[in-house]
C-alpha positions in Angstrom: -88.3 -28.8 96.1 -86.1 -31.7 95.2 -83.4 -31.5 92.5 -84.9 -34.5 90.7 -88.1 -32.5 90.3 -86.1 -29.7 88.7 -84.1 -31.7 86.1 -86.2 -34.9 85.7 -85.8 -34.7 81.9 -82.1 -35.4 82.4 -82.6 -38.7 84.3 -81.7 -41.0 81.5 -78.5 -39.1 80.7 -77.6 -38.7 84.4 -78.1 -42.4 84.9 -75.5 -43.0 82.1 -73.1 -40.5 83.8 -73.6 -42.3 87.1 -72.8 -45.7 85.5 -69.7 -44.2 83.9 -68.5 -42.8 87.2 -68.5 -46.3 88.7 -66.8 -47.8 85.6 -64.1 -45.2 85.7 -63.0 -45.9 89.3 -62.9 -49.7 88.7 -59.3 -50.9 89.4 -57.6 -54.2 90.1 -56.1 -52.9 93.4 -58.8 -54.1 95.8 -58.3 -51.5 98.6 -58.2 -48.6 96.2 -61.4 -49.9 94.5 -63.1 -50.3 97.9 -62.2 -46.8 99.1 -63.2 -45.2 95.8 -66.5 -47.1 95.8 -67.1 -46.0 99.4 -66.8 -42.4 98.3 -69.1 -42.6 95.3 -71.7 -44.6 97.3 -71.9 -41.8 99.8 -74.0 -40.1 97.2 -74.2 -36.4 96.6 -76.3 -34.0 94.5 -74.2 -34.6 91.3 -74.7 -30.9 90.6 -71.6 -30.5 88.5 -72.5 -33.2 85.9 -76.0 -31.7 85.7 -74.4 -28.3 84.9 -72.3 -29.9 82.3 -75.3 -31.5 80.6 -77.4 -28.3 80.8 -74.5 -26.3 79.3 -74.4 -28.8 76.5 -78.0 -28.1 75.7 -77.0 -24.6 74.3 -74.9 -26.3 71.5 -74.7 -29.6 69.7 -75.8 -31.9 72.5 -73.8 -35.2 72.4 -73.9 -37.3 75.6 -70.9 -39.4 74.7 -68.8 -36.3 74.3 -70.3 -34.5 77.4 -69.6 -37.5 79.6 -65.9 -36.8 79.1 -66.5 -33.5 80.9 -69.3 -34.5 83.4 -67.6 -37.6 84.8 -64.2 -35.9 85.4 -65.7 -32.9 87.1 -67.7 -35.0 89.5 -64.6 -37.0 90.2 -62.5 -33.9 90.8 -65.2 -32.7 93.3 -65.2 -36.0 95.0 -61.4 -36.2 95.3 -61.4 -32.7 96.8 -63.8 -33.8 99.5 -61.6 -36.8 100.4 -58.7 -34.4 100.9 -60.9 -31.9 102.7 -61.9 -34.5 105.2 -58.3 -35.3 106.0 -57.5 -31.6 106.5 -60.6 -31.0 108.6 -60.3 -34.3 110.5 -63.9 -35.0 109.5 -65.3 -38.3 110.6 -68.7 -38.2 108.8 -69.9 -36.7 105.5 -73.6 -37.0 104.4 -74.2 -39.1 107.5 -71.6 -41.8 106.6 -68.0 -42.4 107.7 -65.4 -40.6 105.7 -62.6 -42.5 103.9 -60.1 -41.1 106.4 -62.3 -42.3 109.3 -63.0 -45.8 108.0 -59.4 -46.3 106.9 -56.8 -43.7 107.7 -55.3 -40.4 106.4 -52.7 -42.0 104.1 -55.3 -44.2 102.4 -57.6 -41.2 102.0 -54.9 -39.1 100.4 -53.9 -41.7 97.9 -57.6 -42.4 97.1 -58.1 -38.7 96.3 -54.9 -38.7 94.2 -56.1 -41.7 92.3 -59.5 -40.2 91.6 -57.9 -36.9 90.4 -55.6 -38.9 88.1 -58.6 -40.8 86.6 -60.5 -37.6 86.1 -57.6 -36.0 84.1 -57.1 -39.2 82.0 -60.7 -39.0 80.8 -60.5 -35.3 79.8 -57.5 -36.0 77.6 -59.7 -38.0 75.3 -61.2 -34.7 74.1 -58.9 -33.1 71.7 -59.8 -29.5 72.5 -56.8 -27.8 74.2 -59.0 -25.0 75.5 -60.9 -27.5 77.7 -57.6 -28.7 79.1 -56.4 -25.2 79.8 -59.6 -24.1 81.6 -59.7 -27.2 83.7 -56.0 -27.1 84.6 -56.3 -23.4 85.6 -59.3 -24.3 87.8 -57.4 -27.1 89.6 -54.5 -24.7 90.3 -56.9 -22.2 91.8 -58.6 -24.9 93.9 -55.3 -26.0 95.4 -54.5 -22.3 96.3 -57.9 -22.1 97.9 -57.2 -25.2 100.0 -53.9 -23.7 101.2 -55.6 -20.4 102.0 -58.2 -22.2 104.1 -55.5 -24.0 106.1 -53.7 -20.7 106.6 -56.8 -19.0 107.9 -57.9 -21.8 110.3 -59.2 -20.0 113.4 -58.0 -16.6 112.0 -60.7 -14.3 113.3 -58.8 -11.3 111.9 -59.4 -12.3 108.2 -61.5 -10.0 106.1 -64.7 -10.8 104.2 -62.8 -10.3 101.0 -60.4 -13.1 102.1 -63.4 -15.3 102.7 -65.0 -14.5 99.3 -61.8 -15.1 97.4 -61.3 -18.4 99.2 -64.8 -19.8 98.4 -64.4 -18.5 94.8 -61.4 -20.8 94.5 -62.7 -23.8 96.5 -66.3 -24.0 95.3 -67.5 -21.4 92.7 -64.8 -22.0 90.1 -65.6 -25.7 89.6 -69.3 -25.0 89.2 -68.5 -22.2 86.8 -66.3 -24.3 84.6 -68.9 -27.1 84.7 -71.4 -24.8 83.0 -68.7 -23.4 80.7 -67.1 -26.6 79.6 -70.4 -28.3 78.9 -71.1 -25.5 76.4 -67.6 -25.6 74.9 -67.7 -29.4 74.5 -71.0 -28.9 72.6 -69.5 -26.2 70.3 -71.7 -23.5 71.6 -70.8 -19.9 70.7 -68.1 -18.3 72.9 -70.5 -15.7 74.3 -72.8 -18.4 75.4 -70.1 -20.3 77.3 -69.0 -17.0 78.9 -72.5 -16.3 80.1 -72.8 -19.8 81.5 -69.5 -19.4 83.3 -70.8 -16.2 85.0 -74.0 -18.0 85.9 -72.1 -20.9 87.4 -69.7 -18.6 89.3 -72.5 -16.7 91.0 -74.5 -19.8 91.8 -71.3 -21.4 93.2 -70.7 -18.4 95.5 -74.3 -18.5 96.7 -74.1 -22.3 97.1 -71.1 -22.0 99.5 -72.5 -19.2 101.5 -75.8 -21.2 101.9 -73.7 -24.2 102.9 -71.9 -22.2 105.6 -75.3 -20.9 106.8 -76.7 -24.4 107.0 -73.7 -25.5 109.1 -75.0 -23.1 111.8 -78.8 -23.3 111.2 -79.2 -26.9 110.2 -79.8 -30.1 112.3 -77.5 -33.1 112.4 -80.1 -35.0 110.4 -80.2 -32.4 107.7 -76.4 -32.0 107.5 -75.3 -35.5 108.0 -72.8 -34.1 110.5 -73.0 -32.1 113.8 -73.9 -28.4 113.4 -71.0 -26.1 114.0 -68.6 -28.5 112.3 -67.0 -25.6 110.3 -66.1 -23.7 113.5 -64.9 -26.8 115.2 -62.5 -27.4 112.4 -61.3 -23.8 112.5 -63.1 -22.6 109.3 -64.3 -19.1 110.0 -67.2 -18.5 107.6 -69.1 -15.4 106.4 -71.9 -15.3 109.1 -69.2 -15.6 111.8 -67.2 -12.8 110.3 -70.3 -10.6 110.1 -71.2 -11.4 113.7 -67.6 -10.5 114.8 -68.2 -7.0 113.4 -70.9 -6.3 116.0 -69.4 -4.6 119.0 -71.6 -6.2 121.6 -70.7 -9.7 120.4 -67.1 -9.4 119.3 -65.3 -10.1 122.6 -67.6 -12.9 123.9 -67.7 -14.6 120.5 -63.9 -14.3 120.3 -63.6 -16.0 123.7 -65.9 -18.8 122.5 -63.9 -19.4 119.3 -60.6 -19.4 121.3 -62.1 -22.0 123.6 -63.2 -24.2 120.7 -59.6 -23.8 119.2 -58.1 -24.9 122.6 -60.4 -28.0 122.9 -60.4 -31.1 120.8 -62.7 -32.0 117.9 -65.6 -32.7 120.2 -65.6 -29.0 121.4 -69.0 -27.6 122.3 -70.0 -25.0 119.7 -73.6 -24.4 120.9 -72.9 -21.1 122.7 -71.0 -19.7 119.8 -73.8 -20.8 117.4 -76.5 -19.2 119.5 -74.5 -15.9 119.5 -74.2 -16.0 115.8 -77.9 -16.9 115.3 -78.8 -13.9 117.5 -76.6 -11.5 115.4 -77.1 -9.8 112.1 -74.5 -12.2 110.6 -77.1 -14.6 109.4 -79.3 -12.1 107.6 -76.3 -10.3 106.1 -74.9 -13.5 104.7 -78.4 -14.4 103.4 -78.6 -11.0 101.7 -75.2 -11.5 100.0 -76.3 -15.0 98.8 -79.5 -13.4 97.3 -77.3 -10.9 95.4 -75.2 -13.6 93.9 -78.4 -15.5 92.8 -79.7 -12.3 91.2 -76.4 -11.9 89.2 -76.7 -15.6 88.1 -80.2 -15.1 86.9 -79.2 -11.9 85.1 -76.5 -13.8 83.2 -79.2 -16.2 81.8 -81.3 -13.4 80.4 -79.3 -13.2 77.2 -79.5 -16.9 76.5 -82.0 -18.5 74.2 -85.2 -19.8 75.7 -85.2 -23.6 76.1 -85.8 -26.2 78.8 -82.1 -26.0 79.9 -82.4 -22.3 80.7 -85.5 -22.9 82.8 -83.7 -25.7 84.6 -80.8 -23.4 85.4 -83.2 -20.8 86.7 -84.9 -23.4 88.9 -81.5 -24.7 90.2 -80.5 -21.1 91.2 -83.8 -20.8 93.1 -83.2 -24.2 94.8 -79.6 -23.3 95.8 -80.9 -20.2 97.5 -83.4 -21.9 99.7 -82.0 -25.4 100.1 -82.2 -27.1 103.5 -79.6 -29.8 102.8 
C-alpha cells in the first residue's frame, strides 16, 4: 500500500504545501539556498504535513491557516535530519548524499539552523500563543532526545525504558503535535485535539520502532542506506536491547557490538544482524509496535466519522506494515 493511495483526496492541498516549502527556503545566499534545496529534493513521506491537514478536518478547515503549521513542522523535521546526519556521520539518506557528505559538517549545521529559524518565523504569523507554547515545548524535548541519543551511543547497558523515552522525544512528539496543532489551528474542540495528540504519539512510537526494525530487516535498496546503519553509528535500538536479554546471545552479541565500536564507519555488521534476526528481539519489538498502533486506533474511536478519521486509521495500518 502506498501513502498516496491512502490520502489521495489531499493531493491538491499537499501540492500547495509542497510549493510553500520551496518558497519558504528561498534565500539570496546561494550556498544556503543550494543546501536547503538539496535537502527538500531528497523527498520524504511528508507525513507531518499530512497529519496537520487531517487534524484540521476535525474543525474549520482552512488551508491558508493550516499551511502555517504544516510547512514549519516539515521544516523542523528536515532540519533535525540534517543535524542527525552530522551526529551519525551519515553519508546517504533516502539513497542520496547527505548535506554533510556533499558539503561538510559546518555547512550542514548552519543549513539546519537556517531551516529551524525559517520554520519558527512562519509559526509566528499565527496569533495563537497555545500553538507557540506547544511547539516550543516539543522542540526542547527533541533537543533533549538528541543529547540522550549521543550519551547512549554504544551503551549496551541502557534499559528499554531509556530507549522508549528517547524515541518519544526524538520522533513521537513531533508527530503527536502535528495532529494536535492541525486541530487547534482549525479551532476544533479541546478534547478532539487531545485525542489526536494521543493518536499521533502512539503512531509515532510505532513508526520509530518499525524504522529500527527495518534497519535490521531491510535491504539497501529499500532503506536508501546500508542495513545495520544504526548499530554502525552506535544507536542501540529496541530489537538489539531485547536480543541482549537472551542469555545465549548476550556475550557473543556484546563482542560483535564492541568490534563494531572499535572499527570505523565501514564496520561489518552482518554477523550482529544475523544474531538479532535469529533472536526473539524482532518479534518482541514487532509486538510492542502492534500495541502502540492498537492504542492509536483506540484514540480515534471517540472522534466523529469522516474521511479524515478513515485516513488516520489507514495511515496507522500503513505505519505498522511499511517496508520503506
